[in-house]
C-alpha positions as CSV (number, residue, x, y, z in Angstrom):
1,M,78.4,-28.6,-80.2
2,A,75.2,-30.3,-81.6
3,A,73.8,-30.1,-85.0
4,A,71.2,-27.3,-85.1
5,L,67.9,-28.3,-86.0
6,H,65.4,-26.8,-88.4
7,E,63.0,-24.3,-86.9
8,S,60.2,-25.9,-88.9
9,W,60.9,-28.9,-87.1
10,N,57.6,-30.4,-85.3
11,M,59.2,-30.7,-82.1
12,H,57.7,-31.9,-78.8
13,I,59.5,-31.2,-75.9
14,L,59.1,-32.7,-72.5
15,S,60.6,-29.8,-69.9
16,L,61.3,-30.9,-66.2
17,D,61.9,-28.5,-63.6
18,T,63.2,-29.7,-60.0
19,T,65.2,-27.6,-58.2
20,T,62.8,-25.9,-55.6
21,D,60.2,-26.9,-53.4
22,V,57.6,-26.3,-56.2
23,S,58.6,-29.2,-59.3
24,S,57.4,-28.4,-63.0
25,I,56.3,-30.3,-65.9
26,A,55.3,-29.1,-69.5
27,V,54.8,-30.2,-72.8
28,T,55.1,-28.3,-75.7
29,N,54.8,-28.5,-79.7
30,S,56.8,-26.2,-81.7
31,G,56.9,-23.7,-79.0
32,V,52.8,-23.9,-78.1
33,L,52.1,-24.8,-74.8
34,L,50.1,-28.4,-74.7
35,A,50.1,-28.9,-71.0
36,E,52.0,-27.7,-67.8
37,Y,51.8,-29.6,-64.3
38,N,53.1,-27.8,-61.2
39,F,53.2,-29.4,-57.8
40,S,54.6,-29.4,-54.3
41,H,56.5,-32.6,-54.1
42,H,57.2,-32.5,-50.3
43,M,60.4,-34.2,-50.4
44,D,58.8,-37.2,-52.0
45,L,60.2,-36.3,-55.4
46,S,61.5,-39.3,-56.7
47,R,58.4,-41.3,-56.2
48,R,56.2,-38.3,-57.9
49,L,58.2,-37.2,-61.0
50,M,57.8,-40.1,-63.2
51,P,53.9,-40.6,-62.5
52,G,53.6,-37.0,-63.4
53,I,55.5,-37.4,-66.7
54,I,53.4,-39.7,-67.6
55,H,49.9,-38.5,-66.8
56,I,50.9,-34.7,-68.3
57,L,51.6,-37.1,-71.5
58,K,48.5,-38.7,-71.5
59,D,46.6,-35.4,-71.1
60,C,48.2,-34.5,-74.0
61,S,47.3,-37.7,-76.1
62,L,51.1,-38.6,-76.4
63,E,53.5,-41.3,-75.4
64,L,57.3,-41.3,-74.2
65,E,58.0,-42.3,-77.9
66,D,56.3,-39.2,-79.5
67,L,59.0,-36.9,-77.7
68,D,61.8,-35.2,-79.7
69,A,63.7,-33.7,-77.1
70,I,63.9,-33.1,-73.5
71,G,64.5,-30.0,-71.6
72,V,65.6,-30.1,-67.9
73,S,66.8,-27.3,-65.4
74,I,70.1,-28.0,-64.5
75,G,70.4,-25.9,-61.2
76,P,71.2,-24.0,-58.6
77,G,68.7,-24.9,-56.3
78,S,68.0,-28.1,-54.2
79,F,71.2,-30.7,-54.6
80,T,68.7,-33.6,-54.3
81,G,66.2,-32.1,-56.7
82,I,68.6,-31.2,-59.3
83,R,70.0,-35.0,-59.1
84,I,66.8,-36.3,-59.7
85,G,66.0,-34.3,-62.4
86,V,68.9,-34.4,-64.4
87,V,69.1,-38.3,-63.9
88,T,65.7,-38.7,-65.2
89,A,66.2,-36.5,-68.2
90,K,69.1,-37.9,-69.3
91,T,68.1,-41.4,-69.0
92,L,64.9,-40.8,-70.9
93,A,66.8,-38.9,-73.5
94,Q,69.4,-41.9,-73.7
95,T,66.5,-44.5,-73.7
96,L,64.4,-43.0,-76.7
97,G,67.6,-41.6,-78.7
98,I,66.5,-37.9,-78.5
99,P,68.6,-34.8,-77.6
100,A,68.3,-32.9,-74.3
101,A,69.1,-29.7,-73.3
102,G,70.1,-28.3,-69.8
103,V,68.9,-24.8,-68.7
104,V,69.8,-22.8,-65.5
105,S,67.3,-22.2,-63.1
106,L,67.9,-18.5,-62.7
107,D,67.9,-18.0,-66.3
108,I,64.3,-19.6,-66.1
109,L,63.2,-17.3,-63.5
110,A,64.7,-14.1,-65.5
111,H,63.1,-15.0,-68.7
112,A,59.6,-14.9,-67.5
113,F,60.2,-11.0,-67.1
114,G,61.3,-10.7,-70.7
115,Y,58.3,-8.8,-71.8
116,L,59.3,-5.8,-69.9
117,P,61.8,-3.9,-71.8
118,G,64.7,-2.3,-69.9
119,A,63.8,-3.9,-66.5
120,V,66.5,-5.4,-64.5
121,I,65.6,-8.6,-63.1
122,C,67.5,-10.5,-59.9
123,P,66.4,-14.2,-59.2
124,I,66.8,-15.3,-55.8
125,I,67.2,-18.8,-54.8
126,K,67.3,-20.3,-51.4
127,V,71.0,-21.7,-50.6
128,R,70.6,-21.8,-46.4
129,K,69.8,-19.7,-43.9
130,G,70.9,-15.9,-45.1
131,E,72.0,-16.9,-48.4
132,V,70.8,-16.9,-51.9
133,Y,71.8,-18.2,-55.2
134,Y,71.3,-15.1,-57.7
135,A,72.3,-13.0,-61.0
136,F,71.3,-10.0,-62.4
137,Y,69.5,-9.7,-65.7
138,K,68.3,-6.9,-68.1
139,A,65.1,-7.4,-70.7
140,K,65.3,-6.8,-74.3
141,K,63.2,-7.6,-77.2
142,G,61.1,-10.4,-75.3
143,T,64.1,-12.0,-73.6
144,V,66.9,-11.3,-71.1
145,E,70.6,-10.8,-71.1
146,R,72.6,-11.7,-68.1
147,I,74.7,-8.9,-67.0
148,T,76.6,-10.7,-63.9
149,E,77.8,-14.1,-63.0
150,Y,75.9,-16.3,-61.0
151,G,76.7,-16.3,-57.7
152,A,75.9,-17.3,-54.0
153,L,76.0,-14.7,-51.4
154,P,74.6,-13.7,-48.1
155,V,71.6,-11.1,-48.6
156,S,73.4,-8.1,-47.1
157,D,76.1,-8.5,-49.3
158,L,73.4,-9.2,-52.4
159,A,71.8,-5.8,-51.3
160,Q,75.3,-4.0,-51.7
161,E,75.6,-5.5,-55.4
162,A,72.2,-4.2,-56.4
163,E,73.2,-0.9,-55.1
164,K,75.7,-1.2,-58.1
165,I,73.3,-1.9,-61.0
166,N,71.9,0.8,-62.8
167,G,68.5,1.5,-63.3
168,K,65.4,3.1,-60.9
169,T,64.1,-0.1,-59.8
170,I,65.1,-4.1,-59.9
171,I,62.7,-6.9,-59.9
172,F,63.3,-9.8,-57.4
173,C,61.5,-13.2,-57.7
174,G,62.5,-16.8,-56.6
175,D,61.7,-18.7,-53.8
176,A,64.2,-16.7,-51.5
177,L,61.7,-13.6,-51.4
178,E,59.9,-15.0,-48.3
179,T,63.2,-14.7,-46.1
180,A,65.1,-12.2,-48.3
181,G,62.5,-9.8,-49.0
182,P,62.5,-7.5,-46.1
183,E,66.0,-7.2,-45.8
184,L,66.4,-6.2,-49.5
185,E,63.2,-3.8,-49.5
186,D,64.9,-2.1,-46.1
187,A,68.7,-1.8,-47.8
188,L,67.6,-0.5,-51.1
189,C,64.8,2.4,-50.1
190,G,62.4,1.8,-52.3
191,R,64.4,0.1,-55.6
192,A,63.2,-3.3,-55.0
193,V,60.1,-4.6,-56.5
194,F,59.0,-8.2,-55.8
195,A,57.2,-10.2,-58.3
196,P,54.1,-12.1,-57.2
197,A,54.0,-15.5,-55.3
198,W,53.6,-17.4,-58.5
199,L,56.3,-16.3,-60.0
200,S,58.6,-17.5,-57.4
201,Y,59.3,-21.1,-59.2
202,P,60.7,-22.0,-62.5
203,Q,58.3,-22.6,-64.7
204,A,58.8,-25.8,-67.3
205,S,56.8,-23.5,-70.1
206,V,59.4,-20.9,-70.0
207,L,62.1,-23.5,-69.5
208,S,60.9,-25.3,-72.7
209,K,60.9,-21.9,-74.6
210,I,64.6,-21.6,-73.5
211,A,65.6,-25.4,-74.4
212,R,64.1,-25.0,-78.2
213,E,66.2,-22.0,-78.9
214,E,69.1,-23.8,-77.7
215,L,68.1,-26.9,-79.5
216,L,67.5,-25.1,-82.9
217,S,70.8,-23.2,-82.6
218,G,72.8,-26.1,-82.0
219,R,74.2,-24.9,-78.8
220,A,72.4,-28.0,-77.1
221,G,71.6,-31.4,-77.9
222,D,74.3,-33.8,-76.7
223,I,73.0,-35.4,-73.7
224,R,76.9,-35.9,-72.4
225,S,76.7,-31.9,-71.8
226,V,74.0,-32.1,-69.5
227,A,75.0,-32.0,-65.8
228,P,74.2,-30.6,-62.5
229,Y,75.1,-26.8,-61.8
230,Y,75.4,-26.3,-58.3
231,I,77.1,-23.1,-57.9
232,R,78.8,-24.5,-54.8
233,K,79.4,-27.7,-53.2
234,S,77.0,-29.8,-51.1
235,A,77.5,-29.6,-47.3
236,P,78.8,-33.2,-47.3
237,E,81.3,-32.6,-50.2
238,A,82.8,-29.3,-48.3
239,R,82.9,-31.3,-45.4
240,L,85.0,-34.3,-47.0
241,E,87.4,-31.8,-48.8
242,C,88.0,-30.3,-45.3
243,K,89.1,-33.7,-44.0
């Protein structure tokens, strides 16, 4: 565990989410958002990410050397996107000699709804046709508490899991809504509420809030502990194991 940081520390955090088709970069100072940049990378993330970082820092009148910490989404989501984001974050943190915090993408999506006391939230991220990554959360006091394990399921099985969750409605969010939404709506008989499209992707500004809390508590900071979280193996890895 890393040493806890003092809450009054004037902390510039660069946060990166690259787990979905829409990537997000944010810069915050002591919890206050300075700038956020969201973009569809069109499978060109490796070329666009670092220029995006330099661009947003320039907009904030900052240099890389002004950063005090880095937050990065570690997955689940796009295997390639996760690897690019984590490698970029760790390389920057190591080069600059600053701490880093890894945050699960499902947690980022759910935290956007922490202001709805008692709400049940289920972020869903695309895996492959008919399947989603998911977890269930409950909102409380401006944050969220995860009430299930992280998992990957076919949409039909997720609907069955949702039926076991107490509460009148469940807020679903995430990039899998477009394909999974109709099936969930039919299966849950009015209990499913769908978040607007602009909340379908993890926001780096939300990531930064979580990362800051982790860094201040000492639960994060060690660069070596930041690693991709895939939930399941990639198709090539699975094929290799079968040989």
